[in-house]
LODOLUM-493620 format. One record per residue: residue number from 1; x, z, y of N, C-alpha, C in turn. Coordinates in Angstrom, 2 decimals, decimal comma. Atoms other than C-alpha are relative to their C-alpha. Last residue first. Example, Ala and Ser with C-alpha at 12.3 -4.5 7.8 and 13.67 -1.06 7.14 Angstrom:
# residues 2
<site 2; <-0,82; -0,06; -1,19>; <13,67; 7,14; -1,06>; <-0,77; 0,73; 1,09>>
<site 1; <0,89; 0,00; -1,19>; <12,30; 7,80; -4,50>; <0,90; 0,00; 1,20>>
# end
This chain:
# residues 93
<site 93; <-0,96; 0,37; -1,07>; <107,01; 26,68; 62,74>; <1,32; 0,72; -0,22>>
<site 92; <-0,19; -1,03; -1,01>; <105,09; 26,99; 59,46>; <1,07; -0,42; 1,00>>
<site 91; <-1,15; -0,85; 0,32>; <104,26; 23,71; 57,75>; <0,15; 1,05; 1,07>>
<site 90; <-1,11; 0,11; -0,96>; <100,77; 22,41; 58,41>; <1,11; 0,93; -0,43>>
<site 89; <-1,11; -0,89; 0,31>; <97,96; 21,65; 55,94>; <1,13; -0,21; 0,99>>
<site 88; <-1,30; 0,67; -0,05>; <94,97; 20,05; 57,66>; <1,07; 1,00; -0,37>>
<site 87; <-1,18; -0,84; 0,20>; <91,32; 20,90; 57,21>; <1,26; -0,85; 0,09>>
<site 86; <-0,67; 0,09; 1,29>; <87,93; 19,55; 58,23>; <1,19; 0,93; -0,06>>
<site 85; <-0,24; 1,37; 0,45>; <85,87; 18,71; 61,33>; <0,64; -0,09; -1,37>>
<site 84; <1,25; 0,54; 0,53>; <84,39; 22,18; 61,85>; <0,22; -1,40; -0,59>>
<site 83; <1,00; 0,06; -1,06>; <87,92; 23,39; 62,22>; <-1,26; -0,54; -0,62>>
<site 82; <1,32; 0,53; 0,33>; <90,77; 24,25; 59,95>; <-0,89; 0,06; 1,22>>
<site 81; <0,79; 0,06; -1,21>; <94,47; 24,70; 60,27>; <-1,34; -0,59; -0,37>>
<site 80; <1,06; 0,99; 0,13>; <95,98; 25,69; 56,99>; <-0,85; 0,07; 1,25>>
<site 79; <1,11; -0,41; -0,86>; <99,25; 27,43; 57,65>; <-1,03; -1,10; -0,11>>
<site 78; <0,66; 0,98; -0,85>; <101,53; 26,83; 54,75>; <-1,02; 0,70; 0,87>>
<site 77; <-0,78; 1,22; -0,10>; <104,07; 28,80; 52,78>; <-0,58; -1,00; 0,97>>
<site 76; <-0,72; 0,05; -1,26>; <102,59; 32,22; 53,42>; <0,74; -1,30; 0,23>>
<site 75; <0,82; -0,47; -1,12>; <99,87; 32,05; 50,76>; <0,72; -0,13; 1,33>>
<site 74; <-0,49; -1,29; -0,50>; <101,91; 29,99; 48,36>; <-0,73; 0,38; 1,26>>
<site 73; <-1,10; 0,25; -0,93>; <101,52; 26,31; 47,47>; <0,59; 1,29; 0,55>>
<site 72; <-1,12; 0,67; 0,66>; <99,47; 27,00; 44,35>; <1,20; -0,17; 0,93>>
<site 71; <-0,62; -0,89; 0,98>; <97,19; 29,55; 45,99>; <1,25; -0,62; -0,59>>
<site 70; <-0,62; -1,11; -0,75>; <96,49; 27,39; 49,05>; <0,71; 0,94; -0,95>>
<site 69; <-1,24; 0,50; -0,61>; <95,87; 24,37; 46,81>; <0,73; 1,11; 0,76>>
<site 68; <-0,98; 0,13; 1,07>; <93,34; 26,34; 44,74>; <1,34; -0,50; 0,55>>
<site 67; <-0,43; -1,37; 0,32>; <91,47; 27,35; 47,91>; <1,06; -0,02; -1,09>>
<site 66; <-0,91; -0,40; -1,08>; <91,40; 23,67; 48,93>; <0,50; 1,43; -0,23>>
<site 65; <-1,23; 0,77; 0,15>; <89,90; 22,69; 45,56>; <1,02; 0,44; 1,05>>
<site 64; <-0,72; -0,57; 1,14>; <87,33; 25,49; 45,78>; <1,33; -0,71; -0,23>>
<site 63; <-0,55; -1,27; -0,46>; <86,31; 24,32; 49,27>; <0,78; 0,70; -1,12>>
<site 62; <-1,15; 0,31; -0,84>; <85,90; 20,80; 47,87>; <0,65; 1,28; 0,51>>
<site 61; <-1,09; 0,38; 0,92>; <83,63; 22,12; 45,11>; <1,27; -0,33; 0,79>>
<site 60; <-0,49; -1,23; 0,63>; <81,49; 23,92; 47,71>; <1,15; -0,31; -0,96>>
<site 59; <-0,69; -0,76; -1,03>; <81,18; 20,70; 49,74>; <0,58; 1,29; -0,58>>
<site 58; <-1,34; 0,55; -0,25>; <80,37; 18,63; 46,65>; <0,78; 0,82; 1,02>>
<site 57; <-0,78; -1,07; -0,62>; <77,44; 20,87; 45,64>; <1,43; -0,45; 0,30>>
<site 56; <0,84; -0,77; -0,92>; <74,93; 18,10; 44,89>; <0,80; 1,04; 0,77>>
<site 55; <0,95; -0,92; 0,63>; <77,54; 15,86; 43,32>; <-0,73; 0,81; 1,06>>
<site 54; <-0,27; -1,44; -0,12>; <79,10; 13,05; 45,35>; <-1,06; 0,86; -0,69>>
<site 53; <1,36; -0,51; -0,12>; <78,56; 9,51; 44,00>; <0,10; 1,52; 0,04>>
<site 52; <0,77; 1,21; -0,34>; <81,86; 7,69; 44,45>; <-1,46; 0,38; 0,23>>
<site 51; <1,12; 0,36; 0,87>; <83,56; 11,10; 44,54>; <-0,67; -1,27; 0,49>>
<site 50; <-0,08; -0,65; 1,30>; <86,92; 12,26; 45,87>; <-1,08; -0,45; -0,98>>
<site 49; <-1,20; 0,42; 0,72>; <87,44; 9,95; 48,83>; <0,11; 0,57; -1,40>>
<site 48; <0,13; 1,42; 0,31>; <83,85; 10,36; 50,04>; <1,20; -0,52; -0,78>>
<site 47; <1,01; 0,12; 1,05>; <84,22; 14,14; 49,78>; <-0,18; -1,46; -0,40>>
<site 46; <-0,59; -0,47; 1,24>; <87,45; 14,04; 51,78>; <-0,98; -0,16; -1,16>>
<site 45; <-0,98; 1,01; 0,42>; <85,84; 11,87; 54,45>; <0,67; 0,41; -1,31>>
<site 44; <0,71; 1,18; 0,52>; <82,81; 14,16; 54,65>; <0,96; -1,07; -0,50>>
<site 43; <0,53; -0,36; 1,30>; <85,00; 17,25; 55,00>; <-0,70; -1,21; -0,62>>
<site 42; <1,35; -0,57; 0,06>; <86,77; 15,59; 57,86>; <-0,39; 0,31; -1,43>>
<site 41; <0,75; 0,89; 0,87>; <90,51; 15,13; 57,75>; <-1,37; 0,62; -0,17>>
<site 40; <1,19; -0,57; 0,62>; <92,40; 16,68; 60,62>; <-0,70; -1,06; -0,83>>
<site 39; <0,87; -0,57; -1,03>; <95,68; 14,89; 61,17>; <-1,18; 0,64; -0,70>>
<site 38; <-0,81; -0,67; -1,00>; <98,64; 13,62; 59,18>; <-0,79; 0,58; 1,15>>
<site 37; <0,64; 0,23; -1,29>; <96,36; 11,17; 57,35>; <0,80; 0,64; 1,12>>
<site 36; <-0,18; 1,37; -0,47>; <98,76; 10,96; 54,43>; <-0,70; -0,28; 1,33>>
<site 35; <-1,38; 0,26; -0,44>; <99,08; 14,69; 53,92>; <0,14; -1,38; 0,62>>
<site 34; <-0,31; -0,81; -1,19>; <95,34; 15,40; 53,87>; <1,41; -0,28; 0,51>>
<site 33; <0,79; 0,47; -1,15>; <94,54; 12,49; 51,54>; <0,33; 0,79; 1,26>>
<site 32; <-0,51; 1,29; -0,47>; <97,42; 13,36; 49,22>; <-0,77; -0,50; 1,21>>
<site 31; <-1,28; -0,23; -0,67>; <96,41; 17,02; 48,95>; <0,54; -1,31; 0,58>>
<site 30; <0,31; -0,70; -1,25>; <92,82; 16,04; 48,14>; <1,27; 0,24; 0,80>>
<site 29; <0,54; 0,98; -0,95>; <93,97; 13,48; 45,57>; <-0,32; 0,64; 1,34>>
<site 28; <-1,10; 0,87; -0,43>; <96,16; 16,05; 43,80>; <-0,49; -1,00; 1,05>>
<site 27; <-0,90; -0,86; -0,80>; <93,31; 18,56; 43,65>; <1,15; -0,82; 0,55>>
<site 26; <0,49; -0,14; -1,37>; <90,87; 15,84; 42,56>; <0,88; 0,89; 0,87>>
<site 25; <1,39; 0,14; -0,36>; <92,80; 14,83; 39,49>; <-0,30; 0,23; 1,47>>
<site 24; <0,50; 1,37; -0,07>; <96,17; 16,15; 38,56>; <-1,43; -0,01; 0,50>>
<site 23; <1,05; 0,33; 0,97>; <97,68; 19,49; 39,36>; <-0,47; -1,44; 0,17>>
<site 22; <1,13; 0,45; -0,79>; <100,95; 19,58; 41,27>; <-1,08; -0,41; -1,00>>
<site 21; <0,93; 0,89; 0,69>; <103,58; 21,65; 39,55>; <-1,17; -0,36; 0,91>>
<site 20; <1,23; -0,69; 0,37>; <106,10; 23,00; 42,02>; <-0,88; -0,96; -0,77>>
<site 19; <1,23; 0,77; 0,14>; <109,65; 21,70; 42,24>; <-1,17; 0,87; -0,43>>
<site 18; <0,50; -0,07; 1,37>; <112,23; 24,20; 43,47>; <-1,29; -0,80; -0,11>>
<site 17; <-0,79; 0,83; 0,90>; <114,15; 23,31; 46,63>; <-0,46; 0,01; -1,45>>
<site 16; <-1,39; -0,47; -0,03>; <112,71; 26,17; 48,69>; <0,86; -0,73; -1,04>>
<site 15; <-0,05; -1,20; -0,83>; <109,22; 25,09; 47,66>; <1,39; 0,55; -0,13>>
<site 14; <-1,12; -0,91; 0,25>; <109,08; 21,52; 46,41>; <-0,12; 1,18; 0,94>>
<site 13; <-0,12; -1,12; -0,92>; <105,94; 19,36; 46,13>; <1,18; 0,84; -0,44>>
<site 12; <-0,91; -1,06; 0,44>; <105,53; 15,92; 44,57>; <0,08; 1,07; 1,08>>
<site 11; <-0,03; -1,09; -0,98>; <102,76; 13,32; 44,81>; <0,88; 1,10; -0,58>>
<site 10; <0,77; -1,20; 0,36>; <103,69; 10,44; 42,50>; <0,11; 1,04; 1,12>>
<site 9; <0,08; -0,14; 1,46>; <104,93; 7,26; 44,14>; <-0,88; 1,19; -0,31>>
<site 8; <-0,23; 1,36; 0,47>; <105,78; 7,73; 47,79>; <0,11; 0,07; -1,52>>
<site 7; <1,26; 0,73; 0,08>; <104,15; 11,00; 48,87>; <0,17; -1,46; -0,40>>
<site 6; <-0,32; 1,39; 0,27>; <106,91; 13,56; 48,41>; <-1,30; -0,77; -0,21>>
<site 5; <0,96; 0,81; 0,73>; <106,24; 16,91; 50,04>; <0,56; -1,40; -0,19>>
<site 4; <-0,28; 1,42; -0,21>; <108,69; 19,58; 51,14>; <-0,95; -0,78; -0,90>>
<site 3; <0,71; 0,93; 0,88>; <107,85; 23,23; 51,60>; <0,41; -1,42; 0,36>>
<site 2; <0,08; 1,39; -0,43>; <110,25; 25,75; 53,09>; <-0,72; -0,82; -1,05>>
<site 1; <0,46; 0,83; 1,08>; <109,99; 29,53; 52,85>; <-0,19; -1,42; 0,54>>
# end
């Protein structure tokens, strides 16, 4: 399974040449922030990028957004490397 991302203009995702719908809003912004940094992105940095005034349960909401991205992109399509610092989507080797 091959994933390809387009980040110039609208965020686009293709799996094996087929375009996948990318949700709007915070899910799209989260994916863009992780792809554009190309390295671990801290939870705090993602939260700051998603909310000007973070809600009380921002960390839990962010985890739900990342879980949604994993489902949408396909369980085996990406390896999500995570650490205390944050998360980073990585294509399989």
